C-alpha positions as CSV (number, residue, x, y, z in Angstrom):
1,M,11.2,-19.5,-1.6
2,N,9.8,-16.8,-3.7
3,K,7.1,-14.5,-2.5
4,T,5.1,-11.7,-4.3
5,A,3.7,-8.5,-3.0
6,F,1.0,-6.5,-4.7
7,L,1.3,-2.7,-4.8
8,Y,-1.3,-0.1,-5.7
9,P,-0.5,3.5,-6.8
10,G,-2.2,6.7,-5.6
11,T,-2.9,10.2,-7.0
12,G,-0.3,11.3,-9.5
13,S,-0.3,8.1,-11.4
14,Q,-3.2,9.1,-13.6
15,Y,-2.9,10.0,-17.2
16,T,-5.3,10.4,-20.2
17,G,-5.8,7.1,-21.9
18,M,-4.8,5.0,-18.9
19,F,-5.8,1.3,-19.2
20,K,-7.4,1.9,-22.6
21,N,-5.7,-1.0,-24.3
22,L,-6.6,-3.3,-21.4
23,Y,-10.2,-2.0,-21.5
24,E,-10.5,-2.8,-25.2
25,G,-8.8,-6.2,-24.9
26,H,-10.4,-7.7,-21.8
27,S,-14.0,-7.9,-20.7
28,V,-13.1,-8.1,-17.0
29,V,-11.7,-4.6,-17.2
30,R,-14.7,-3.3,-19.0
31,H,-17.1,-4.8,-16.5
32,T,-15.1,-3.4,-13.6
33,F,-15.2,0.1,-15.1
34,E,-19.0,-0.3,-15.5
35,E,-19.5,-1.6,-12.0
36,A,-17.4,1.2,-10.5
37,G,-18.9,4.0,-12.6
38,E,-22.5,3.0,-12.1
39,S,-22.2,3.3,-8.3
40,I,-21.7,7.1,-8.7
41,G,-23.2,7.8,-12.1
42,L,-19.8,8.4,-13.8
43,D,-18.7,7.2,-17.3
44,L,-15.3,6.1,-16.3
45,A,-14.3,5.1,-19.9
46,R,-14.9,8.7,-21.0
47,T,-13.2,10.1,-17.9
48,C,-10.1,8.0,-18.4
49,F,-9.8,8.0,-22.2
50,E,-11.3,11.4,-23.3
51,D,-11.8,13.9,-20.6
52,G,-8.5,13.3,-18.9
53,F,-7.4,14.8,-15.6
54,P,-6.7,18.5,-15.8
55,E,-5.1,20.1,-12.7
56,E,-8.2,22.1,-12.1
57,G,-10.5,19.0,-12.5
58,S,-12.2,16.9,-9.8
59,I,-9.8,15.1,-7.4
60,A,-12.8,12.9,-6.5
61,N,-13.2,11.7,-10.1
62,T,-9.5,11.2,-10.5
63,Q,-9.2,9.1,-7.4
64,V,-12.2,6.9,-8.4
65,A,-10.7,6.4,-11.8
66,I,-7.4,5.2,-10.3
67,L,-9.3,2.9,-7.9
68,A,-11.3,1.4,-10.8
69,C,-8.1,0.8,-12.8
70,S,-6.4,-0.9,-9.9
71,V,-9.3,-3.2,-9.1
72,A,-9.7,-4.0,-12.8
73,G,-6.0,-4.7,-13.1
74,H,-6.2,-6.9,-10.0
75,R,-9.1,-8.9,-11.4
76,L,-7.3,-9.3,-14.8
77,L,-4.1,-10.4,-13.1
78,A,-6.0,-13.0,-11.0
79,Q,-7.7,-14.2,-14.2
80,E,-4.6,-14.4,-16.4
81,V,-1.9,-15.3,-13.9
82,G,-3.8,-16.8,-11.0
83,L,-1.3,-15.4,-8.4
84,K,-2.2,-14.4,-4.8
85,P,0.1,-12.1,-2.9
86,C,1.7,-12.8,0.5
87,V,1.2,-9.2,1.4
88,A,-0.2,-6.0,-0.2
89,A,0.1,-2.2,0.2
90,G,-1.2,0.9,-1.5
91,H,0.3,4.4,-1.6
92,S,-2.1,7.0,-0.3
93,L,-5.3,6.5,-2.2
94,G,-3.8,3.1,-3.2
95,E,-4.5,1.8,0.3
96,W,-8.2,1.9,-0.6
97,S,-7.4,-0.1,-3.7
98,A,-5.4,-2.6,-1.7
99,L,-8.1,-3.1,0.9
100,T,-10.8,-3.5,-1.8
101,C,-8.8,-6.1,-3.7
102,A,-8.1,-8.0,-0.5
103,G,-11.8,-8.3,0.2
104,A,-12.2,-5.7,3.0
105,L,-14.5,-3.5,0.8
106,A,-17.0,-4.2,-1.9
107,L,-16.1,-2.2,-5.0
108,P,-19.3,0.0,-5.1
109,D,-18.8,0.8,-1.4
110,G,-15.2,1.7,-2.0
111,V,-16.0,3.9,-5.0
112,K,-18.6,5.8,-3.1
113,A,-16.4,6.4,-0.1
114,V,-13.4,7.4,-2.2
115,W,-15.5,9.8,-4.3
116,Q,-16.9,11.4,-1.1
117,R,-13.5,11.5,0.5
118,G,-12.2,13.4,-2.6
119,K,-15.0,15.9,-2.4
120,W,-14.2,16.6,1.3
121,M,-10.5,16.9,0.6
122,E,-11.3,19.6,-2.1
123,E,-13.5,21.5,0.4
124,A,-10.6,21.5,2.9
125,V,-8.2,23.2,0.5
126,P,-7.2,26.5,2.3
127,N,-7.7,30.0,0.9
128,G,-4.9,30.7,-1.6
129,G,-4.7,27.0,-2.4
130,G,-2.5,24.2,-1.4
131,L,0.7,22.9,-3.0
132,I,2.5,19.6,-3.1
133,V,6.1,19.1,-4.2
134,A,8.4,16.1,-4.3
135,V,11.9,16.7,-2.9
136,N,14.6,14.4,-4.4
137,N,18.2,13.9,-3.6
138,L,17.9,14.9,0.1
139,P,17.5,12.7,3.2
140,L,14.3,13.1,5.2
141,H,15.9,14.8,8.2
142,A,17.3,17.6,6.0
143,V,13.8,18.3,4.5
144,K,12.1,18.0,7.8
145,E,14.2,20.8,9.3
146,Y,12.5,23.3,7.0
147,C,9.0,22.0,7.6
148,V,7.9,24.5,10.3
149,P,5.0,27.0,10.4
150,D,5.6,30.4,9.0
151,P,6.3,32.6,12.1
152,D,4.4,35.6,10.6
153,T,1.3,34.0,8.9
154,G,1.1,30.6,10.7
155,Q,0.8,28.9,7.4
156,I,2.1,25.3,7.4
157,V,4.2,22.9,5.4
158,E,4.6,19.3,6.4
159,I,6.0,16.0,5.3
160,A,3.2,14.3,3.4
161,C,5.0,11.2,2.1
162,R,8.2,9.4,3.1
163,N,8.8,7.7,-0.2
164,A,12.4,6.6,-0.3
165,P,15.8,7.2,1.3
166,D,16.3,10.3,-0.9
167,Q,12.7,11.3,-1.6
168,A,10.1,13.0,0.5
169,V,6.9,14.8,-0.5
170,I,6.0,18.0,1.3
171,A,2.6,19.8,1.3
172,G,0.8,22.6,2.9
173,H,-0.3,26.2,2.1
174,R,1.0,27.3,-1.3
175,E,3.0,30.3,0.0
176,A,4.5,28.2,2.8
177,V,5.7,25.5,0.5
178,E,7.0,28.0,-2.0
179,R,8.9,29.8,0.8
180,I,11.1,26.8,1.6
181,T,11.7,25.4,-1.8
182,P,14.7,27.7,-2.6
183,A,16.5,26.6,0.6
184,L,15.9,22.9,-0.3
185,E,17.3,23.5,-3.8
186,S,20.3,25.3,-2.3
187,L,21.1,22.1,-0.4
188,G,21.1,20.1,-3.6
189,G,17.5,19.0,-3.6
190,K,15.6,18.6,-6.8
191,V,12.1,20.0,-6.3
192,V,9.3,18.8,-8.5
193,R,5.9,20.4,-8.4
194,L,3.1,17.7,-8.4
195,R,-0.1,18.1,-10.3
196,A,-2.4,18.5,-7.3
197,K,-3.9,21.4,-5.5
198,V,-5.0,19.4,-2.4
199,P,-2.3,19.2,0.4
200,F,-2.8,15.5,1.1
201,H,-1.7,13.9,4.3
202,T,-1.3,17.1,6.3
203,S,-3.1,18.7,9.2
204,L,-5.0,20.9,6.7
205,M,-7.1,17.8,5.9
206,R,-8.4,17.6,9.5
207,S,-12.0,18.7,8.5
208,A,-12.1,16.1,5.7
209,A,-10.8,13.4,8.1
210,E,-13.6,14.2,10.5
211,K,-16.3,13.9,7.8
212,L,-14.7,10.7,6.5
213,S,-14.7,9.2,10.0
214,N,-18.5,9.7,10.2
215,E,-18.9,8.2,6.8
216,L,-16.8,5.1,7.6
217,A,-19.0,4.4,10.6
218,N,-21.7,3.3,8.1
219,L,-19.3,1.3,5.9
220,S,-19.2,-2.5,6.2
221,F,-15.8,-4.2,6.1
222,G,-15.2,-7.8,5.2
223,K,-12.4,-10.2,6.1
224,L,-9.0,-9.6,4.5
225,D,-7.8,-12.4,2.2
226,W,-4.2,-11.4,2.8
227,P,-2.3,-8.8,4.9
228,V,-2.5,-5.2,3.9
229,I,0.0,-2.7,5.3
230,S,-1.3,0.5,6.7
231,N,0.1,3.9,5.5
232,V,-0.2,5.2,9.1
233,T,1.7,2.6,11.0
234,A,3.7,0.8,8.3
235,E,2.4,-2.4,9.8
236,P,-0.4,-4.8,8.7
237,H,-3.9,-3.7,9.4
238,E,-5.6,-5.5,12.2
239,H,-8.5,-7.9,11.4
240,D,-10.9,-5.4,13.1
241,P,-13.3,-3.0,11.3
242,A,-13.1,-0.4,14.0
243,S,-9.3,-0.3,13.6
244,L,-9.6,-0.1,9.8
245,R,-12.1,2.9,10.1
246,L,-9.7,4.7,12.5
247,K,-6.6,4.2,10.3
248,L,-8.4,5.2,7.1
249,A,-9.6,8.5,8.6
250,E,-6.2,9.1,10.3
251,Q,-4.4,8.5,6.9
252,L,-5.7,11.9,5.6
253,T,-3.7,13.9,8.1
254,T,-0.7,11.6,8.5
255,A,2.4,11.2,6.3
256,V,2.5,8.0,4.1
257,R,5.3,5.8,5.4
258,W,6.1,4.1,2.1
259,E,9.8,3.5,2.6
260,E,9.1,1.7,5.9
261,T,6.4,-0.3,4.2
262,V,8.9,-1.5,1.5
263,R,11.5,-2.3,4.2
264,L,8.9,-4.5,6.0
265,M,8.4,-6.4,2.8
266,Q,12.1,-6.9,2.5
267,R,12.3,-8.2,6.0
268,S,9.5,-10.7,5.4
269,G,11.3,-12.1,2.4
270,V,9.4,-10.6,-0.5
271,H,11.2,-11.3,-3.8
272,Y,8.8,-9.9,-6.3
273,A,6.4,-7.0,-6.4
274,I,3.7,-6.2,-9.0
275,E,2.3,-2.7,-9.2
276,I,-1.4,-2.9,-10.1
277,G,-2.8,0.4,-11.5
278,P,-1.9,3.1,-13.9
279,H,1.8,4.0,-14.6
280,K,4.9,2.6,-12.8
281,V,5.5,5.1,-10.0
282,L,5.9,2.4,-7.2
283,K,8.1,0.2,-9.4
284,Q,10.5,3.1,-9.8
285,L,10.4,3.9,-6.1
286,N,11.4,0.3,-5.4
287,R,14.6,0.8,-7.3
288,K,15.5,3.4,-4.7
289,T,14.6,1.4,-1.6
290,A,14.6,-2.3,-2.5
291,R,16.6,-3.2,-5.6
292,N,16.7,-6.8,-4.4
293,I,12.9,-7.0,-4.9
294,R,12.2,-7.5,-8.6
295,S,9.4,-5.1,-9.4
296,Y,7.0,-5.2,-12.3
297,A,4.1,-3.0,-13.4
298,L,0.8,-4.2,-14.9
299,D,0.7,-1.0,-17.0
300,V,4.0,-1.8,-18.7
301,P,3.5,-4.3,-21.5
302,E,7.1,-5.4,-21.5
303,D,6.6,-6.7,-17.9
304,W,3.9,-9.1,-18.8
305,P,6.1,-12.1,-19.8
306,S,7.9,-11.8,-16.4
307,M,4.6,-11.6,-14.6
308,F,3.4,-14.7,-16.4
309,E,6.5,-16.6,-15.2
310,L,5.4,-15.9,-11.6
311,R,2.5,-18.4,-12.1
312,R,5.0,-21.2,-11.4
313,L,5.9,-19.7,-8.0
314,K,4.5,-21.0,-4.8
315,P,5.9,-19.6,-1.6
316,A,8.0,-22.2,0.3
317,F,6.6,-23.4,3.6
318,I,9.3,-21.8,5.8
319,D,8.9,-18.5,3.8
320,Q,5.2,-18.6,4.5
321,C,6.0,-19.0,8.2
322,L,8.4,-16.0,8.1
323,T,5.8,-13.9,6.3
324,I,3.1,-14.6,8.9
325,A,5.5,-14.0,11.8
326,V,6.5,-10.6,10.5
327,T,3.2,-9.3,9.2
328,T,1.1,-10.3,12.2
329,R,0.5,-7.5,14.7
330,N,2.1,-7.7,18.1
331,R,-0.2,-7.0,21.2
332,N,2.3,-8.0,23.8
333,D,3.9,-5.0,25.5
334,D,6.3,-7.1,27.7
335,A,9.7,-6.6,26.0
336,E,11.4,-9.6,27.7
337,Q,8.5,-11.9,26.8
338,Y,8.6,-10.6,23.2
339,R,12.4,-11.2,23.0
340,K,12.1,-14.8,24.2
341,G,8.8,-15.7,22.6
342,A,9.0,-13.9,19.2
343,I,12.5,-12.7,18.3
344,E,14.5,-15.8,19.3
345,P,12.1,-18.2,17.5
346,Y,12.1,-15.9,14.5
347,K,15.9,-16.1,14.4
348,R,15.6,-19.9,14.5
349,L,13.2,-19.8,11.5
350,L,15.8,-17.9,9.6
351,Q,18.5,-20.5,10.4
352,I,16.2,-23.3,9.2
353,R,15.7,-21.4,5.9
354,E,19.4,-20.8,5.5
355,Q,20.2,-24.5,6.2
356,S,17.7,-25.7,3.6
357,A,19.0,-23.2,1.1
358,A,22.6,-24.3,1.7
359,E,21.7,-27.9,1.2
360,G,19.8,-27.0,-2.0
361,S,16.8,-29.2,-1.1
362,E,13.2,-28.9,0.0
363,P,13.0,-28.7,3.9
364,S,12.3,-32.1,5.5
365,C,9.0,-32.8,7.1
366,S,10.6,-32.5,10.5
367,R,11.9,-29.1,9.7
368,K,8.5,-28.0,8.5
369,K,6.9,-29.2,11.7
370,E,9.6,-27.4,13.7
371,S,8.9,-24.2,11.7
372,F,5.2,-24.5,12.3
373,E,5.7,-24.9,16.1
374,L,8.0,-21.9,16.1
375,L,5.5,-19.8,14.3
376,S,2.7,-21.0,16.6
377,G,4.8,-19.9,19.6
378,I,5.5,-16.5,18.0
379,L,1.8,-15.9,17.4
380,A,0.9,-17.0,20.9
381,C,3.6,-14.6,22.2
382,K,2.0,-11.8,20.1
383,R,-1.3,-12.6,21.7
384,V,-3.2,-13.1,18.5
385,A,-6.9,-13.7,18.8
386,E,-8.1,-17.3,18.2
387,E,-10.0,-16.5,15.0
388,E,-7.1,-14.7,13.4
389,L,-4.7,-17.4,14.6
390,N,-6.7,-20.2,13.0
391,D,-7.0,-18.1,9.8
392,R,-3.3,-17.5,9.6
393,L,-2.4,-21.1,10.2
394,A,-5.1,-22.8,8.1
395,D,-3.1,-23.2,4.9
396,L,0.0,-24.4,6.7
397,V,-1.9,-27.0,8.6
398,Y,-3.4,-28.2,5.3
399,Q,0.1,-28.5,3.8
400,L,1.5,-30.4,6.8
401,N,-1.5,-32.8,6.8
402,G,-0.9,-33.4,3.1
403,E,2.6,-34.7,3.9
404,G,1.3,-37.1,6.6
């Protein structure tokens, strides 16, 4: 009954020397760095290990380096551990890593798009510069009260990331952000200035979002191998290239809903999470939001023995049903139909899981068949397209047929 999520970090996780040991020790990491760097003519090994990431340096190069590390880490994990996630999510830039690793984007295409995205973000930085700060120890509503335009200058400060119950990130014009930080500190907030000059995920990125939208129109998207949760909606992306293009452009001007993303993973029964990329930012955030999810980071050598243990895990049949039920997008606007056709069957699935856990045994074949029928009804109620429906249910059908 154990399920694993893959998490991919964003800007701020970079550091000089990141992934150097993995690069030197594993050919799959070296080959990934080469594949990613060649697509834009960048020596990623030199960028990551020697040049580093000064604050005044290129955001575009930094984000490409993080993407390359995450994809390299994902490939290494697949090679060494052989584990597939039940769901994935990436924080900010990390959403591009998550989509690439799930098969939606070819690595060279993802690298080119991320590099260009970073250039447009830099161009959108307002006169006087932007500023991003993390606000700890305060609830979101307390921070949000102060995020209003300056009445004299019109300069803005907005919520950029909803990271955890007591952590938000705010961004905007430098002077506007600096104007409200003393008030937040007076409330007991701990304000930490982040190493970035670009006010990510605010309305100041509108021009970059428009340019990215045009670029995305020319980008090919493949089929997702597992659900990836959107930063914009905190729900799984639809199996639709047009929707992916829209959400990736919208992401630049919309706050990252990370806490809600982790809560969704909790509700779907995720027990383990592996952060794939540099550092351990998301692992630490999980301690604030979801302590019941055991979280590991690929960039932490001490976590490797625990990750290797996950090779023995295979999600139980009913847990797979619950995951599919929660992570499949609803297209039925009729509240009463949804209550009867989705919520009530989902509650029955939870009862079956609890009964099996109480008995301490594998669910019987009849219970598995009942769970499958309940899930099929839920997906029908959600009005899932036939191709997506067949894709979601294929592995479960195989398991049922194997039991006769």
